[in-house]
Residue frames as qw, qx, qy, qz and C-alpha x, y, z in Angstrom:
[[0.263, 0.604, 0.746, -0.100, 21.40, -1.10, 12.32],
 [0.197, 0.440, 0.385, 0.787, 20.13, 1.31, 9.68],
 [0.100, 0.133, 0.326, -0.931, 18.63, 4.58, 10.82],
 [0.043, 0.504, 0.853, 0.129, 14.86, 4.15, 10.95],
 [0.130, -0.303, -0.143, -0.933, 12.34, 6.83, 10.21],
 [0.303, -0.525, -0.780, 0.157, 9.83, 7.40, 12.95],
 [0.170, -0.707, -0.087, -0.681, 7.80, 10.10, 14.66],
 [0.347, -0.237, -0.678, 0.603, 8.25, 11.00, 18.30],
 [0.196, -0.656, -0.394, -0.614, 5.04, 12.74, 19.20],
 [0.228, -0.254, -0.582, 0.739, 4.73, 15.02, 22.20],
 [0.119, -0.719, -0.524, -0.441, 1.34, 16.61, 22.71],
 [0.144, 0.067, -0.378, 0.912, 1.46, 19.90, 24.58],
 [0.210, -0.666, -0.714, -0.046, -1.68, 20.33, 26.63],
 [0.100, 0.130, -0.115, 0.980, -2.45, 24.03, 26.84],
 [0.175, -0.589, -0.785, 0.073, -5.47, 24.57, 29.08],
 [0.145, -0.661, -0.380, 0.630, -7.58, 27.48, 30.18],
 [0.158, -0.050, 0.415, 0.895, -8.08, 29.05, 26.77],
 [0.398, -0.020, -0.153, -0.905, -11.71, 30.01, 27.18],
 [0.671, 0.030, 0.473, -0.571, -15.12, 28.44, 27.62],
 [0.419, 0.356, -0.690, -0.472, -15.82, 26.69, 24.32],
 [0.451, -0.067, -0.883, -0.109, -18.33, 23.93, 24.96],
 [0.578, -0.596, -0.538, -0.145, -20.48, 22.70, 27.84],
 [0.331, -0.861, 0.164, -0.349, -20.35, 24.58, 31.12],
 [0.720, -0.588, 0.366, 0.041, -17.15, 23.86, 33.02],
 [0.867, 0.198, 0.256, 0.377, -15.23, 22.66, 29.98],
 [0.054, -0.822, 0.301, 0.481, -12.19, 24.47, 28.74],
 [0.772, 0.593, -0.199, -0.115, -10.67, 24.02, 25.34],
 [0.776, -0.361, 0.423, 0.298, -7.87, 21.51, 25.13],
 [0.452, 0.808, -0.318, -0.204, -5.27, 22.68, 22.62],
 [0.904, -0.128, 0.343, 0.223, -3.21, 19.82, 21.28],
 [0.278, 0.851, -0.400, -0.198, 0.13, 20.72, 19.72],
 [0.967, 0.010, 0.191, 0.167, 2.13, 18.01, 18.03],
 [0.091, 0.872, -0.460, -0.141, 5.86, 18.31, 17.46],
 [0.983, 0.133, -0.031, 0.120, 7.47, 15.35, 15.70],
 [0.446, -0.792, 0.352, 0.223, 11.13, 14.98, 16.56],
 [0.720, -0.151, 0.574, 0.359, 12.66, 13.03, 13.68],
 [0.602, 0.605, 0.415, 0.315, 11.80, 14.41, 10.24],
 [0.387, -0.090, 0.127, 0.909, 13.77, 17.15, 8.57],
 [0.212, 0.651, 0.278, -0.674, 11.99, 20.47, 8.30],
 [0.269, 0.472, -0.434, -0.719, 10.47, 21.01, 4.89],
 [0.442, 0.096, -0.799, -0.396, 9.28, 17.45, 4.27],
 [0.085, 0.001, 0.849, -0.521, 7.08, 16.72, 7.25],
 [0.511, -0.006, -0.054, -0.858, 3.53, 17.53, 6.14],
 [0.310, -0.141, -0.936, -0.091, 1.13, 14.86, 7.43],
 [0.556, -0.437, -0.093, -0.701, -2.09, 14.36, 9.35],
 [0.075, 0.080, -0.903, 0.415, -2.37, 12.81, 12.79],
 [0.568, -0.470, -0.495, -0.459, -5.64, 11.26, 13.87],
 [0.020, 0.195, -0.682, 0.704, -6.31, 11.95, 17.54],
 [0.587, -0.417, -0.555, -0.417, -9.12, 10.09, 19.31],
 [0.164, -0.318, 0.611, -0.706, -10.25, 10.51, 22.90],
 [0.611, -0.255, -0.710, -0.240, -12.03, 7.58, 24.58],
 [0.676, -0.628, 0.148, -0.355, -13.49, 6.99, 28.03],
 [0.018, 0.575, -0.804, 0.149, -10.68, 5.29, 29.94],
 [0.918, -0.108, -0.341, -0.170, -10.64, 1.53, 30.23],
 [0.776, -0.580, 0.217, 0.118, -8.65, -0.40, 32.79],
 [0.146, 0.801, -0.554, -0.173, -4.95, -0.02, 32.04],
 [0.393, -0.277, 0.876, 0.031, -4.63, -3.79, 32.45],
 [0.733, 0.454, 0.412, -0.294, -7.31, -4.40, 29.84],
 [0.400, -0.170, 0.668, 0.604, -6.10, -5.74, 26.51],
 [0.346, 0.653, 0.653, 0.165, -9.23, -4.61, 24.71],
 [0.213, 0.274, 0.197, 0.917, -9.42, -1.45, 22.68],
 [0.149, 0.274, 0.445, -0.840, -11.48, 1.34, 24.29],
 [0.183, 0.454, 0.840, 0.236, -15.10, 1.22, 23.20],
 [0.038, 0.875, 0.448, -0.180, -16.60, 4.63, 23.95],
 [0.454, 0.239, 0.191, 0.837, -15.25, 7.19, 21.51],
 [0.108, -0.765, -0.405, 0.489, -15.81, 10.73, 22.77],
 [0.173, 0.885, -0.131, -0.413, -13.85, 12.95, 20.37],
 [0.774, 0.168, 0.379, 0.479, -12.02, 12.63, 17.08],
 [0.158, 0.940, -0.076, -0.294, -9.91, 15.32, 15.51],
 [0.821, 0.369, 0.047, 0.432, -7.11, 15.67, 13.00],
 [0.342, -0.808, 0.176, 0.446, -3.88, 17.45, 13.81],
 [0.720, 0.654, 0.078, 0.219, -2.50, 18.68, 10.50],
 [0.606, -0.541, 0.194, 0.550, 1.25, 19.02, 10.69],
 [0.389, 0.893, -0.110, -0.200, 2.80, 21.64, 8.45],
 [0.771, 0.519, -0.294, 0.223, 6.09, 21.30, 6.57],
 [0.052, 0.627, -0.588, 0.508, 7.92, 22.14, 9.79],
 [0.487, -0.108, -0.855, 0.139, 6.15, 19.28, 11.59],
 [0.033, 0.126, 0.559, -0.819, 4.02, 21.47, 13.85],
 [0.324, -0.387, -0.590, -0.630, 0.26, 21.42, 14.19],
 [0.131, 0.021, 0.658, -0.741, -2.52, 21.96, 16.67],
 [0.351, -0.428, -0.703, -0.447, -6.16, 21.15, 17.32],
 [0.244, -0.228, 0.421, -0.843, -8.70, 22.37, 19.85],
 [0.453, -0.324, -0.815, -0.161, -11.06, 20.08, 21.77],
 [0.429, -0.492, 0.210, -0.728, -13.58, 20.94, 24.47],
 [0.673, -0.056, -0.732, 0.092, -12.94, 18.21, 27.04],
 [0.571, -0.733, 0.046, -0.366, -14.12, 18.09, 30.67],
 [0.186, -0.574, 0.756, -0.253, -11.83, 16.99, 33.49],
 [0.946, -0.023, 0.120, -0.302, -11.59, 13.22, 33.57],
 [0.489, -0.391, 0.747, 0.224, -9.63, 10.07, 32.80],
 [0.710, 0.595, -0.062, -0.371, -9.21, 9.21, 29.13],
 [0.740, -0.053, 0.529, 0.411, -7.49, 6.87, 26.71],
 [0.255, 0.817, -0.179, -0.485, -5.81, 8.86, 23.94],
 [0.802, 0.206, 0.490, 0.272, -5.16, 7.27, 20.52],
 [0.126, 0.794, -0.300, -0.514, -2.77, 8.76, 17.95],
 [0.762, 0.191, 0.556, 0.271, -2.24, 7.47, 14.40],
 [0.163, 0.665, -0.373, -0.626, -0.38, 8.87, 11.43],
 [0.860, 0.363, -0.012, -0.357, -1.33, 7.08, 8.18],
 [0.700, 0.496, -0.508, 0.077, 2.14, 5.63, 7.55],
 [0.076, 0.426, -0.744, 0.509, 2.97, 4.77, 11.17],
 [0.446, -0.323, -0.830, 0.092, 1.77, 2.33, 13.80],
 [0.359, -0.741, -0.170, -0.542, -0.69, 3.81, 16.26],
 [0.271, 0.105, -0.699, 0.654, -0.12, 4.50, 19.94],
 [0.511, -0.645, -0.431, -0.371, -2.75, 4.29, 22.67],
 [0.129, 0.313, -0.564, 0.753, -2.00, 6.17, 25.88],
 [0.503, -0.470, -0.718, -0.102, -4.08, 4.57, 28.65],
 [0.499, -0.694, -0.471, 0.219, -5.69, 6.29, 31.64],
 [0.325, 0.270, -0.059, 0.904, -4.53, 9.85, 31.08],
 [0.199, -0.706, -0.554, 0.394, -5.86, 12.16, 33.80],
 [0.240, 0.481, 0.253, 0.805, -6.89, 15.49, 32.29],
 [0.228, -0.723, -0.431, 0.489, -7.30, 18.58, 34.43],
 [0.383, 0.777, 0.268, 0.422, -7.97, 21.75, 32.40],
 [0.246, -0.961, 0.097, -0.078, -6.28, 23.83, 35.10],
 [0.622, -0.553, 0.483, 0.270, -2.98, 21.91, 34.84],
 [0.640, 0.698, -0.269, -0.173, -1.24, 22.36, 31.50],
 [0.581, -0.479, 0.639, 0.158, 1.48, 19.90, 30.63],
 [0.406, 0.467, -0.652, -0.437, 2.64, 17.44, 28.02],
 [0.891, -0.004, 0.398, -0.217, 1.70, 13.92, 27.06],
 [0.041, 0.596, -0.723, -0.346, 4.57, 12.02, 25.45],
 [0.918, 0.225, 0.083, -0.318, 3.48, 9.38, 22.97],
 [0.605, -0.400, 0.623, 0.293, 7.03, 8.29, 22.37],
 [0.071, -0.319, 0.728, 0.602, 7.78, 6.58, 19.09],
 [0.768, 0.439, 0.265, -0.383, 5.35, 6.01, 16.27],
 [0.479, -0.277, 0.710, 0.435, 7.13, 3.54, 13.98],
 [0.438, 0.514, -0.324, -0.663, 7.01, 3.95, 10.21],
 [0.050, -0.190, 0.943, 0.268, 6.30, 1.29, 7.62],
 [0.386, 0.428, 0.760, -0.301, 2.51, 1.00, 7.65],
 [0.043, -0.128, 0.507, 0.851, 2.23, 1.80, 3.94],
 [0.243, -0.355, -0.739, -0.518, -1.34, 0.53, 3.54],
 [0.274, -0.334, 0.238, -0.870, -2.59, 2.13, 6.79],
 [0.761, -0.294, -0.491, -0.304, -3.92, -1.06, 8.44],
 [0.476, -0.737, 0.349, -0.330, -1.89, -0.58, 11.67],
 [0.900, -0.208, 0.352, 0.150, 0.36, -3.53, 10.89],
 [0.193, 0.747, -0.559, -0.306, 3.75, -3.67, 9.19],
 [0.760, -0.034, 0.649, 0.009, 3.97, -6.84, 7.11],
 [0.439, 0.038, 0.703, 0.559, 4.30, -8.27, 3.59],
 [0.262, 0.790, 0.547, 0.091, 1.25, -6.28, 2.42],
 [0.106, -0.928, 0.064, 0.352, 3.23, -3.10, 3.06],
 [0.409, -0.360, 0.633, 0.550, 6.13, -4.48, 1.01],
 [0.392, 0.438, 0.732, 0.344, 3.72, -5.22, -1.83],
 [0.105, 0.934, 0.322, -0.110, 2.22, -1.74, -1.61],
 [0.260, -0.779, 0.306, 0.482, 5.64, -0.10, -1.58],
 [0.443, -0.095, 0.726, 0.517, 6.78, -2.16, -4.57],
 [0.333, 0.646, 0.655, 0.206, 3.64, -1.23, -6.52],
 [0.022, 0.984, 0.148, -0.100, 4.46, 2.47, -5.99],
 [0.705, -0.246, 0.240, 0.621, 8.13, 2.21, -7.01],
 [0.345, 0.060, 0.298, 0.888, 9.58, 5.40, -8.55],
 [0.126, -0.753, -0.455, -0.458, 6.46, 7.43, -7.69],
 [0.049, 0.341, -0.405, 0.847, 5.95, 10.09, -5.02],
 [0.609, -0.485, -0.554, -0.294, 3.15, 8.17, -3.27],
 [0.196, -0.664, 0.382, -0.612, 3.00, 9.65, 0.27],
 [0.875, -0.362, 0.168, -0.274, 2.13, 6.34, 1.94],
 [0.962, 0.119, -0.020, 0.246, 5.00, 4.41, 0.37],
 [0.409, 0.660, -0.266, 0.571, 7.58, 7.23, 0.59],
 [0.720, -0.534, -0.389, 0.212, 8.60, 6.30, 4.13],
 [0.553, -0.292, -0.110, 0.772, 11.54, 8.70, 4.41],
 [0.149, 0.900, 0.340, -0.227, 9.61, 11.52, 2.72],
 [0.346, -0.440, 0.379, 0.737, 12.27, 12.42, 0.21],
 [0.444, 0.555, -0.097, -0.697, 9.75, 12.67, -2.65],
 [0.603, 0.368, -0.619, -0.343, 10.46, 9.32, -4.34],
 [0.901, -0.235, 0.299, -0.207, 9.64, 5.70, -3.48],
 [0.579, 0.613, -0.537, 0.033, 12.91, 3.85, -3.93],
 [0.742, 0.064, -0.614, 0.261, 15.49, 1.53, -2.36],
 [0.055, 0.302, -0.520, 0.797, 15.89, 3.81, 0.67],
 [0.655, -0.214, 0.116, -0.715, 12.24, 3.25, 1.58],
 [0.900, 0.032, -0.411, -0.141, 12.59, -0.49, 0.96],
 [0.490, 0.261, -0.647, 0.523, 15.65, -0.62, 3.24],
 [0.275, -0.284, 0.426, -0.814, 13.73, 1.08, 6.06],
 [0.827, -0.098, -0.064, -0.550, 10.79, -1.29, 5.68],
 [0.827, 0.150, -0.535, 0.090, 13.05, -4.35, 5.57],
 [0.227, 0.309, -0.635, 0.670, 14.84, -3.17, 8.73],
 [0.534, -0.232, 0.282, -0.763, 11.50, -2.81, 10.53],
 [0.913, 0.021, -0.183, -0.364, 10.44, -6.30, 9.43],
 [0.569, 0.351, -0.694, 0.267, 13.76, -7.88, 10.44],
 [0.748, -0.582, -0.295, -0.119, 13.03, -9.71, 13.74],
 [0.694, -0.001, -0.307, 0.651, 16.65, -9.18, 14.83],
 [0.090, 0.401, -0.080, 0.908, 15.86, -5.48, 15.34],
 [0.206, -0.369, -0.798, 0.429, 13.00, -6.28, 17.73],
 [0.158, 0.033, -0.008, -0.987, 10.76, -3.45, 16.51],
 [0.465, 0.350, 0.658, -0.477, 6.97, -3.53, 16.86],
 [0.015, 0.019, 0.728, 0.685, 5.06, -4.51, 13.74],
 [0.230, -0.561, -0.729, -0.318, 1.49, -4.08, 15.00],
 [0.076, -0.214, 0.279, -0.933, -0.46, -1.35, 16.67],
 [0.043, -0.916, 0.135, -0.375, -1.71, 0.08, 18.79],
 [0.526, 0.176, -0.588, 0.589, 1.37, 0.28, 20.98],
 [0.508, -0.748, -0.408, -0.129, 0.11, 0.65, 24.56],
 [0.295, 0.325, -0.405, 0.802, 1.39, 3.31, 26.96],
 [0.022, -0.759, 0.617, -0.206, 2.19, 3.93, 29.79]]
C-alpha cells in the first residue's frame, strides 16, 4: 500500500496556568503536535470545538457548543490555544480543512490534572472540506492541477500533481479499508 499522508494529533492539556475566566476556571492550553508531516511544510489550522458531553453510545453529533478556537500550526507543526474551561465532561471535536474530523466523546477534564488527549489519525483527502472523501474531492483536486492550492496539495509539497492524486485514490480504494467520512468517533 502507498504511504498515506495523515495527521496524528495529540493535544497536551496543560492546566493551572492562572485564573482567566469565571471563578474556579483555569485556562486550558491546547498544544497540537502532528506526527506525520515533514518540518517546514506543515502550516495549517485546526478547528477545535468543545461541546457538552453526549452519551458515548449516541450516534448523534453533540448539540451544545461551548467553545470554538483555532489552533494555528506553524511550519514545524506546533501550535497552541488557550480556553477557559471548568471541570466537567466534554466532547472534543478536531478538524483540519483537508482531513476528516475526529470527535473524542466523554472526555473528563480536571484543571488540576494535566495530561494528553490523543486524537489518533486524521485522514487526508477532504479537498473540499465537507468532512467526506469522495468523487467531489477528486474533481476539486483535478481542477487545481499544477497549482499550489493548499486544499488540493495533500502531501504539502507545493504543487498539486500525480502524487496527490495517488494518495487520494489510495484513500478511496475500498481494499485499503480507510474511513471516508467524518467525524471519526473516539474512544
